[in-house]
C-alpha positions in Angstrom: 43.3 63.9 81.0 42.9 67.8 80.3 40.4 70.1 80.0 40.2 69.5 76.2 39.5 65.6 76.9 36.6 66.9 79.0 35.1 68.9 75.9 32.8 65.6 75.1 31.4 65.1 78.8 30.7 69.2 78.9 29.4 69.7 75.4 25.8 69.8 76.6 26.6 72.2 79.3 28.8 74.3 76.8 26.0 74.7 74.7 23.7 76.6 77.0 23.0 80.1 76.3 25.6 82.5 78.1 27.5 79.3 79.2 30.7 78.3 76.5 34.0 78.0 77.5 33.4 80.6 80.5 31.3 78.4 82.4 33.5 75.5 81.7 36.6 77.2 83.0 34.8 78.0 86.1 33.4 74.6 86.8 37.1 73.6 86.3 38.4 75.9 89.1 35.8 74.8 91.6 36.1 72.6 94.4 33.3 71.5 96.1 32.7 69.5 99.5 29.5 67.4 99.6 28.7 66.2 103.5 26.6 63.1 102.7 26.9 60.4 100.1 23.1 58.8 100.9 19.6 59.6 99.5 20.2 63.3 98.8 24.2 63.0 98.1 23.7 60.1 95.6 21.9 62.2 92.8 23.7 65.2 94.0 27.2 63.6 93.2 25.6 61.8 90.1 25.3 65.0 88.5 27.8 66.9 89.8 30.4 64.0 88.5 29.8 65.2 84.8 29.9 68.9 85.6 33.3 69.7 85.1 34.3 70.2 88.3 38.0 70.5 89.5 37.7 68.8 92.8 35.0 66.9 94.7 35.3 66.0 98.5 33.0 63.3 99.8 32.5 63.2 103.6 30.3 60.2 104.7 30.8 58.1 108.0 28.2 55.3 107.3 28.4 52.1 105.1 26.0 50.8 102.7 22.9 49.0 103.8 20.4 47.0 101.8 18.0 49.2 102.9 19.7 52.1 101.0 19.5 50.5 97.4 16.0 51.5 96.4 16.7 55.5 96.7 20.8 55.8 97.2 21.5 55.2 93.4 25.3 55.1 93.6 25.3 51.8 95.2 24.6 48.2 94.1 24.2 45.1 96.2 27.5 44.0 95.9 28.5 47.6 98.0 26.7 46.5 101.0 28.9 47.0 104.2 31.3 49.0 102.1 32.2 53.0 103.4 29.6 54.9 101.3 32.3 57.7 101.0 34.8 55.5 99.5 32.1 53.8 96.9 30.6 57.1 95.9 34.2 58.3 95.0 34.4 55.1 92.7 31.5 55.7 90.8 32.3 59.7 90.4 35.8 58.7 89.4 34.2 56.6 86.5 32.3 59.6 85.0 35.3 61.6 84.9 38.6 60.5 85.4 39.9 63.8 85.1 38.2 65.1 88.1 40.0 65.0 91.6 37.9 62.9 94.4 38.5 62.9 97.8 36.7 60.4 100.2 36.3 61.2 103.9 35.0 58.1 105.6 34.1 59.9 108.9 31.8 62.4 110.2 31.6 66.0 108.9 34.0 68.5 111.2 34.0 72.4 110.9 37.8 72.3 109.3 36.6 70.6 106.4 35.1 73.6 104.7 38.4 75.5 104.4 39.4 75.7 100.9 36.3 74.8 99.2 34.2 77.2 97.2 31.1 75.5 97.9 29.4 73.2 100.3 26.7 70.9 99.7 24.7 69.9 103.1 23.2 66.2 101.9 23.5 64.9 105.5 19.6 65.6 106.2 20.4 66.2 110.0 19.6 69.4 111.6 22.6 68.6 113.8 24.9 68.6 111.2 23.1 71.5 109.2 23.7 73.8 112.1 27.5 72.5 112.2 27.6 73.3 108.5 26.2 76.5 108.7 28.5 77.9 111.2 31.7 76.5 109.6 30.6 78.4 106.5 30.0 81.2 107.9 33.3 81.2 109.5 34.8 80.8 106.2 32.7 82.7 104.0 31.5 80.0 101.9 27.9 79.5 100.5 26.2 76.2 101.0 23.5 74.5 99.5 20.9 72.4 101.9 18.2 70.0 101.1 16.1 67.4 103.5 13.4 64.7 102.6 11.2 62.7 104.8 7.9 61.0 103.9 6.4 63.0 101.0 8.1 66.3 101.7 11.4 68.0 100.7 13.0 71.4 100.8 15.9 72.9 98.9 17.6 76.3 99.8 20.9 78.2 99.3 22.4 79.8 102.7 25.5 82.2 102.3 26.5 84.2 105.4 28.7 86.5 103.4 26.7 87.6 100.9 25.3 91.1 100.0 22.0 90.1 101.5 23.3 87.7 103.9 21.0 84.6 105.3 21.9 81.1 106.7 20.1 78.3 108.5 19.5 80.0 111.2 17.4 82.4 110.0 15.2 79.6 108.7 15.3 77.9 112.4 16.2 80.4 114.8 15.5 77.9 117.5 17.6 74.8 118.3 15.6 71.8 118.1 16.6 68.2 117.6 16.4 65.9 114.5 12.5 65.1 114.4 11.5 62.0 112.4 14.0 59.6 110.1 13.3 57.7 107.0 13.7 54.6 108.6 10.6 55.1 111.1 8.8 57.5 108.7 9.8 56.5 105.3 10.7 58.4 102.1 9.5 58.2 98.7 12.8 56.8 96.5 12.0 59.4 93.8 12.2 62.2 96.1 15.3 62.1 96.7 16.4 62.2 93.2 14.1 65.3 92.7 15.4 67.2 95.5 19.1 66.2 95.0 19.0 67.1 91.2 17.7 70.8 92.7 20.6 70.9 94.9 23.0 69.8 92.3 21.8 72.5 90.1 22.4 74.9 92.8 26.0 74.1 92.9 26.4 75.2 89.3 24.5 78.1 89.7 26.7 79.2 92.4 30.0 78.4 90.7 29.2 79.2 86.9 26.3 81.2 87.2 24.0 78.6 85.2 20.7 79.6 86.4 19.8 81.7 89.6 20.8 80.1 93.1 18.0 79.5 95.6 19.5 82.3 98.0 17.0 83.9 100.2 14.2 81.2 98.9 13.2 78.1 100.3 11.8 75.8 97.6 9.3 73.0 99.0 8.0 70.0 97.4 4.8 67.9 98.0 5.2 64.8 96.5 1.5 63.5 97.2 0.4 66.0 94.6 3.9 67.3 93.3 3.5 70.7 94.1 6.2 73.3 94.3 5.8 76.2 96.3 8.5 79.0 97.2 8.9 80.7 100.2 11.2 83.7 101.1 13.5 83.5 104.0 15.7 86.7 105.4 18.1 87.7 108.2 15.8 87.5 111.4 16.6 89.5 114.8 15.7 86.4 116.7 18.4 84.2 114.9 20.7 82.8 117.4 24.2 82.7 115.4 27.2 82.1 117.0 29.9 84.5 117.5 32.5 84.6 114.5 34.9 82.0 115.2 38.8 81.9 115.0 39.0 81.1 111.3 37.1 84.3 110.6 39.3 86.6 112.9 42.5 85.4 111.5 42.0 86.9 107.9 41.5 90.4 106.9 39.0 91.4 104.0 39.1 94.1 101.8 36.0 95.2 99.7 36.2 95.3 95.8 35.2 99.4 96.0 38.3 99.6 98.7 40.7 97.9 96.5 39.8 100.1 93.7 40.5 103.0 95.7 44.0 101.8 96.7 44.7 100.6 93.1 43.7 104.1 92.0 46.0 105.7 94.6 49.2 103.8 93.5 50.9 100.3 93.0 49.3 97.4 94.8 50.8 94.1 95.2 47.8 91.6 94.1 48.4 87.7 94.0 45.6 85.8 92.0 45.5 81.9 93.1 43.3 80.9 90.7 44.0 78.2 88.0 45.7 79.1 84.6 42.3 78.1 83.1 40.2 80.7 85.5 42.9 83.4 85.0 42.4 83.2 81.0 39.3 84.9 81.4 40.8 88.0 82.8 42.8 89.0 85.9 42.9 92.6 87.6 45.5 94.3 86.0 49.1 93.9 87.6 48.2 90.7 89.4 50.9 88.1 90.0 50.8 84.3 90.5 52.2 83.0 94.1 55.1 82.0 92.1 56.2 85.1 91.1 55.6 87.1 94.3 58.9 88.7 95.3 60.0 87.6 98.8 60.4 91.1 99.8 57.4 92.7 98.4 56.6 95.4 100.8 53.2 96.6 102.5 50.1 94.4 101.9 49.4 91.6 99.8 46.1 91.4 98.3 45.1 87.8 97.2 42.2 86.9 94.7 40.4 83.7 94.0 37.2 83.2 92.4 35.3 83.8 95.2 37.3 83.9 98.3 37.8 80.5 100.0 41.1 79.5 98.3 42.4 83.1 98.9 41.8 82.5 102.7 43.6 79.2 102.8 46.7 81.0 101.0 46.5 84.2 103.3 46.9 82.2 106.1 50.2 81.0 104.9 51.4 84.2 103.9 50.9 86.2 107.4 49.2 89.4 108.8 50.2 91.1 105.7 47.5 89.5 103.5 44.4 90.9 102.8 41.6 88.7 100.9 39.4 90.4 98.3 36.0 89.9 99.7 33.8 87.8 96.9 36.9 87.3 94.9 37.0 88.1 91.1 33.1 87.3 91.0 32.3 90.2 93.6 34.9 92.5 91.4 33.3 91.5 88.0 29.8 91.8 89.6 30.4 95.5 90.4 31.4 96.1 87.0 35.4 96.3 87.6 37.8 95.6 84.5 39.7 93.0 84.3 42.6 92.5 81.6 44.0 89.5 79.6 47.3 88.8 81.5 48.7 87.1 78.2 47.9 90.2 76.2 50.9 93.1 75.6 50.1 96.1 77.9 47.3 94.2 79.5 44.2 94.4 77.0 40.9 95.2 78.8 38.6 92.3 78.5 35.7 93.5 80.3 
């Protein structure tokens, strides 16, 4: 299937104000990692399956249990005993055969984050969330977090590389173990659906600007009275975040303003690693696709993708001369900088 074949599936999304083909192309170029395919992961994956993403990677080491079926809506009685990630991937592919789906029947590992644009932490485990937070900080990738227990749920978005950075360590500075569980304390099944749906909406907000992400805000729901409240969260001086890992140190970054200065001073080798559909919305003038990069190109090479993660993966293969545009084309446009139509004569400015 191609993008045109997906239009019936995406017609309601495209019809939203300020969405259209722009949002559809942004979604089609996005790669999302979902950690956990249980109570929260099920509604997250249900809504992401039909959202027009380019790739979804599902990570879960567990198997389906009969006690899961009331709230983990991706599964049926016939799935009991099967790996959750595998079954979830089958259900997701059934919604959108054009979507690339990867199932990993194992526990989360930090290296899984590389190459993804957004991570969804649906594992509902403090230990896993701290690991996800640290891995996303190292890769400069935003992640969506949610939790449910009993009648209570929370949702937020964390991003250590945002202009106003915030991560899970800012919400919970002190290390503490997982307390309580759905098995011991119970959980209202519909609460999982409510929180998971909000989490899925945060992904489309981050990827395509469909709404405002909950960055720096924690949304809390009391399902006894169905009241939603919002609380701010900011970077705290007492947060115990780890030192930057090797993954972050291997890559050099360049801010949009610094790149603009270099472009004004003279030619710069730019490589845009986004998909054809994404580049159709405009490129930085003079950008090449990877296949057109001369082997003998002199000096630094600035690598551009939508937000940064795919550029990081490409830059690591290119060696020490590669720099990554911090925040990608999203940050470039966010500062009001121009892009051109790469197919137009003389590079027509489109924004």
